[in-house]
N, CA, C and O atoms as a GROMACS GRO file, in nm:
protein
  252
    1UNK      N    1   0.090  -0.106   0.028
    1UNK     CA    2  -0.027  -0.031  -0.018
    1UNK      C    3   0.087   0.127   0.003
    1UNK      O    4   0.140   0.163   0.108
    2UNK      N    5   0.096   0.203  -0.152
    2UNK     CA    6   0.205   0.302  -0.114
    2UNK      C    7   0.144   0.404  -0.107
    2UNK      O    8   0.222   0.498  -0.122
    3UNK      N    9  -0.025   0.459  -0.083
    3UNK     CA   10  -0.138   0.565  -0.040
    3UNK      C   11  -0.147   0.539   0.065
    3UNK      O   12  -0.105   0.438   0.123
    4UNK      N   13  -0.217   0.649   0.114
    4UNK     CA   14  -0.318   0.631   0.233
    4UNK      C   15  -0.393   0.766   0.263
    4UNK      O   16  -0.330   0.871   0.261
    5UNK      N   17  -0.535   0.764   0.290
    5UNK     CA   18  -0.564   0.887   0.294
    5UNK      C   19  -0.599   0.868   0.486
    5UNK      O   20  -0.625   0.778   0.566
    6UNK      N   21  -0.578   1.017   0.487
    6UNK     CA   22  -0.595   1.121   0.614
    6UNK      C   23  -0.620   1.211   0.664
    6UNK      O   24  -0.552   1.313   0.675
    7UNK      N   25  -0.808   1.169   0.732
    7UNK     CA   26  -0.861   1.283   0.721
    7UNK      C   27  -0.839   1.400   0.860
    7UNK      O   28  -0.789   1.353   0.962
    8UNK      N   29  -0.870   1.525   0.858
    8UNK     CA   30  -0.844   1.612   0.925
    8UNK      C   31  -0.931   1.581   1.067
    8UNK      O   32  -1.049   1.601   1.039
    9UNK      N   33  -0.919   1.541   1.206
    9UNK     CA   34  -1.059   1.478   1.289
    9UNK      C   35  -1.114   1.603   1.358
    9UNK      O   36  -1.058   1.711   1.347
   10UNK      N   37  -1.211   1.587   1.420
   10UNK     CA   38  -1.268   1.727   1.449
   10UNK      C   39  -1.160   1.771   1.572
   10UNK      O   40  -1.144   1.892   1.562
   11UNK      N   41  -1.082   1.720   1.682
   11UNK     CA   42  -1.033   1.753   1.777
   11UNK      C   43  -0.892   1.818   1.743
   11UNK      O   44  -0.857   1.912   1.814
   12UNK      N   45  -0.785   1.766   1.615
   12UNK     CA   46  -0.693   1.823   1.556
   12UNK      C   47  -0.692   1.965   1.428
   12UNK      O   48  -0.780   2.015   1.357
   13UNK      N   49  -0.562   1.986   1.448
   13UNK     CA   50  -0.506   2.091   1.365
   13UNK      C   51  -0.568   2.071   1.210
   13UNK      O   52  -0.674   2.010   1.212
   14UNK      N   53  -0.518   2.114   1.062
   14UNK     CA   54  -0.455   2.042   1.009
   14UNK      C   55  -0.253   2.015   1.009
   14UNK      O   56  -0.167   1.953   0.947
   15UNK      N   57  -0.263   2.081   1.088
   15UNK     CA   58  -0.055   2.040   1.084
   15UNK      C   59  -0.043   1.960   1.167
   15UNK      O   60   0.059   1.890   1.166
   16UNK      N   61  -0.172   1.936   1.300
   16UNK     CA   62  -0.221   1.837   1.361
   16UNK      C   63  -0.190   1.681   1.308
   16UNK      O   64  -0.133   1.591   1.370
   17UNK      N   65  -0.241   1.680   1.190
   17UNK     CA   66  -0.262   1.547   1.096
   17UNK      C   67  -0.176   1.595   1.000
   17UNK      O   68  -0.182   1.524   0.900
   18UNK      N   69  -0.104   1.680   0.990
   18UNK     CA   70   0.016   1.640   0.908
   18UNK      C   71   0.165   1.551   1.014
   18UNK      O   72   0.232   1.453   0.984
   19UNK      N   73   0.170   1.638   1.138
   19UNK     CA   74   0.233   1.590   1.199
   19UNK      C   75   0.200   1.452   1.188
   19UNK      O   76   0.295   1.385   1.149
   20UNK      N   77   0.090   1.386   1.212
   20UNK     CA   78   0.036   1.256   1.261
   20UNK      C   79   0.086   1.139   1.107
   20UNK      O   80   0.122   1.022   1.125
   21UNK      N   81   0.077   1.211   0.951
   21UNK     CA   82   0.138   1.112   0.885
   21UNK      C   83   0.240   1.136   0.836
   21UNK      O   84   0.275   1.075   0.734
   22UNK      N   85   0.329   1.246   0.902
   22UNK     CA   86   0.487   1.269   0.888
   22UNK      C   87   0.549   1.172   1.006
   22UNK      O   88   0.671   1.172   1.020
   23UNK      N   89   0.468   1.087   1.091
   23UNK     CA   90   0.508   1.026   1.193
   23UNK      C   91   0.456   0.870   1.143
   23UNK      O   92   0.521   0.776   1.189
   24UNK      N   93   0.343   0.838   1.052
   24UNK     CA   94   0.380   0.678   0.988
   24UNK      C   95   0.412   0.684   0.873
   24UNK      O   96   0.352   0.606   0.799
   25UNK      N   97   0.525   0.783   0.805
   25UNK     CA   98   0.590   0.788   0.720
   25UNK      C   99   0.554   0.815   0.597
   25UNK      O  100   0.615   0.757   0.506
   26UNK      N  101   0.448   0.908   0.567
   26UNK     CA  102   0.357   0.973   0.446
   26UNK      C  103   0.387   1.078   0.444
   26UNK      O  104   0.401   1.149   0.543
   27UNK      N  105   0.409   1.116   0.299
   27UNK     CA  106   0.420   1.257   0.283
   27UNK      C  107   0.296   1.313   0.192
   27UNK      O  108   0.270   1.272   0.079
   28UNK      N  109   0.244   1.384   0.241
   28UNK     CA  110   0.076   1.481   0.147
   28UNK      C  111   0.076   1.474   0.008
   28UNK      O  112   0.181   1.523  -0.033
   29UNK      N  113   0.028   1.446  -0.054
   29UNK     CA  114   0.064   1.468  -0.214
   29UNK      C  115  -0.036   1.482  -0.316
   29UNK      O  116  -0.023   1.448  -0.433
   30UNK      N  117  -0.198   1.568  -0.232
   30UNK     CA  118  -0.303   1.586  -0.233
   30UNK      C  119  -0.358   1.625  -0.110
   30UNK      O  120  -0.318   1.581  -0.002
   31UNK      N  121  -0.466   1.722  -0.124
   31UNK     CA  122  -0.577   1.787  -0.035
   31UNK      C  123  -0.704   1.805  -0.099
   31UNK      O  124  -0.704   1.871  -0.203
   32UNK      N  125  -0.825   1.753  -0.051
   32UNK     CA  126  -0.929   1.706  -0.061
   32UNK      C  127  -1.045   1.769   0.028
   32UNK      O  128  -1.075   1.708   0.130
   33UNK      N  129  -1.113   1.886  -0.003
   33UNK     CA  130  -1.231   1.936   0.100
   33UNK      C  131  -1.309   1.850   0.040
   33UNK      O  132  -1.322   1.841  -0.082
   34UNK      N  133  -1.381   1.758   0.150
   34UNK     CA  134  -1.537   1.676   0.096
   34UNK      C  135  -1.674   1.760   0.186
   34UNK      O  136  -1.675   1.791   0.305
   35UNK      N  137  -1.784   1.783   0.079
   35UNK     CA  138  -1.893   1.854   0.141
   35UNK      C  139  -1.964   1.752   0.220
   35UNK      O  140  -1.988   1.638   0.181
   36UNK      N  141  -2.001   1.809   0.355
   36UNK     CA  142  -2.069   1.758   0.418
   36UNK      C  143  -2.269   1.770   0.388
   36UNK      O  144  -2.337   1.873   0.396
   37UNK      N  145  -2.298   1.679   0.366
   37UNK     CA  146  -2.446   1.763   0.390
   37UNK      C  147  -2.558   1.760   0.496
   37UNK      O  148  -2.512   1.794   0.605
   38UNK      N  149  -2.698   1.729   0.500
   38UNK     CA  150  -2.770   1.703   0.638
   38UNK      C  151  -2.891   1.766   0.574
   38UNK      O  152  -2.888   1.860   0.494
   39UNK      N  153  -3.026   1.689   0.630
   39UNK     CA  154  -3.106   1.665   0.551
   39UNK      C  155  -3.225   1.789   0.689
   39UNK      O  156  -3.234   1.788   0.811
   40UNK      N  157  -3.287   1.870   0.586
   40UNK     CA  158  -3.314   2.029   0.701
   40UNK      C  159  -3.469   1.953   0.648
   40UNK      O  160  -3.480   1.884   0.547
   41UNK      N  161  -3.580   1.986   0.746
   41UNK     CA  162  -3.731   2.071   0.707
   41UNK      C  163  -3.708   2.181   0.661
   41UNK      O  164  -3.606   2.246   0.683
   42UNK      N  165  -3.818   2.219   0.577
   42UNK     CA  166  -3.811   2.382   0.531
   42UNK      C  167  -3.936   2.350   0.444
   42UNK      O  168  -3.933   2.273   0.348
   43UNK      N  169  -4.043   2.417   0.488
   43UNK     CA  170  -4.148   2.457   0.477
   43UNK      C  171  -4.252   2.276   0.456
   43UNK      O  172  -4.297   2.229   0.352
   44UNK      N  173  -4.257   2.229   0.570
   44UNK     CA  174  -4.256   2.086   0.538
   44UNK      C  175  -4.199   2.022   0.449
   44UNK      O  176  -4.239   1.910   0.418
   45UNK      N  177  -4.106   2.072   0.397
   45UNK     CA  178  -4.050   1.924   0.239
   45UNK      C  179  -3.850   1.856   0.323
   45UNK      O  180  -3.770   1.876   0.415
   46UNK      N  181  -3.865   1.807   0.250
   46UNK     CA  182  -3.677   1.772   0.324
   46UNK      C  183  -3.603   1.848   0.230
   46UNK      O  184  -3.662   1.886   0.129
   47UNK      N  185  -3.481   1.877   0.250
   47UNK     CA  186  -3.427   1.948   0.144
   47UNK      C  187  -3.294   1.883   0.187
   47UNK      O  188  -3.301   1.822   0.294
   48UNK      N  189  -3.170   1.882   0.124
   48UNK     CA  190  -3.066   1.843   0.148
   48UNK      C  191  -2.989   1.989   0.105
   48UNK      O  192  -2.964   2.049   0.000
   49UNK      N  193  -2.962   2.012   0.267
   49UNK     CA  194  -2.785   2.122   0.261
   49UNK      C  195  -2.695   2.134   0.288
   49UNK      O  196  -2.682   2.077   0.396
   50UNK      N  197  -2.597   2.184   0.255
   50UNK     CA  198  -2.419   2.156   0.260
   50UNK      C  199  -2.443   2.225   0.467
   50UNK      O  200  -2.515   2.315   0.510
   51UNK      N  201  -2.372   2.155   0.523
   51UNK     CA  202  -2.359   2.139   0.669
   51UNK      C  203  -2.195   2.161   0.679
   51UNK      O  204  -2.165   2.273   0.722
   52UNK      N  205  -2.141   2.118   0.664
   52UNK     CA  206  -1.966   2.151   0.676
   52UNK      C  207  -1.877   2.111   0.545
   52UNK      O  208  -1.906   2.138   0.428
   53UNK      N  209  -1.795   2.061   0.578
   53UNK     CA  210  -1.666   2.013   0.492
   53UNK      C  211  -1.577   1.957   0.576
   53UNK      O  212  -1.543   2.030   0.670
   54UNK      N  213  -1.521   1.834   0.571
   54UNK     CA  214  -1.380   1.778   0.599
   54UNK      C  215  -1.280   1.790   0.530
   54UNK      O  216  -1.285   1.807   0.408
   55UNK      N  217  -1.176   1.781   0.597
   55UNK     CA  218  -1.072   1.798   0.457
   55UNK      C  219  -1.002   1.647   0.471
   55UNK      O  220  -1.005   1.564   0.562
   56UNK      N  221  -0.949   1.649   0.364
   56UNK     CA  222  -0.802   1.481   0.341
   56UNK      C  223  -0.755   1.538   0.245
   56UNK      O  224  -0.764   1.599   0.138
   57UNK      N  225  -0.678   1.473   0.360
   57UNK     CA  226  -0.539   1.445   0.318
   57UNK      C  227  -0.457   1.334   0.226
   57UNK      O  228  -0.435   1.242   0.305
   58UNK      N  229  -0.397   1.298   0.089
   58UNK     CA  230  -0.390   1.150   0.028
   58UNK      C  231  -0.224   1.169   0.097
   58UNK      O  232  -0.194   1.274   0.154
   59UNK      N  233  -0.131   1.060   0.084
   59UNK     CA  234  -0.036   1.078   0.142
   59UNK      C  235   0.079   0.933   0.080
   59UNK      O  236   0.060   0.812   0.094
   60UNK      N  237   0.159   0.983   0.032
   60UNK     CA  238   0.272   0.889  -0.010
   60UNK      C  239   0.351   0.822   0.089
   60UNK      O  240   0.405   0.887   0.178
   61UNK      N  241   0.364   0.680   0.080
   61UNK     CA  242   0.456   0.622   0.156
   61UNK      C  243   0.638   0.692   0.138
   61UNK      O  244   0.681   0.650   0.031
   62UNK      N  245   0.701   0.746   0.181
   62UNK     CA  246   0.820   0.794   0.226
   62UNK      C  247   0.920   0.662   0.167
   62UNK      O  248   0.882   0.554   0.211
   63UNK      N  249   1.029   0.655   0.085
   63UNK     CA  250   1.101   0.585   0.060
   63UNK      C  251   1.216   0.532   0.107
   63UNK      O  252   1.274   0.444   0.043
   0.00000   0.00000   0.00000
């Protein structure tokens, strides 16, 4: 496995995540922001609205 995804957890900063990647022997090669959606009741209709985002880094293993 030469690539692995690392999600920035709720209790950590981006820098903490990058340090965690380095500790596991990975170098970041790609940053992705994934939208988070939630269902909201608006005027009696359920609508899907964006409610946040999560940041995910793709890391490549150091050789």
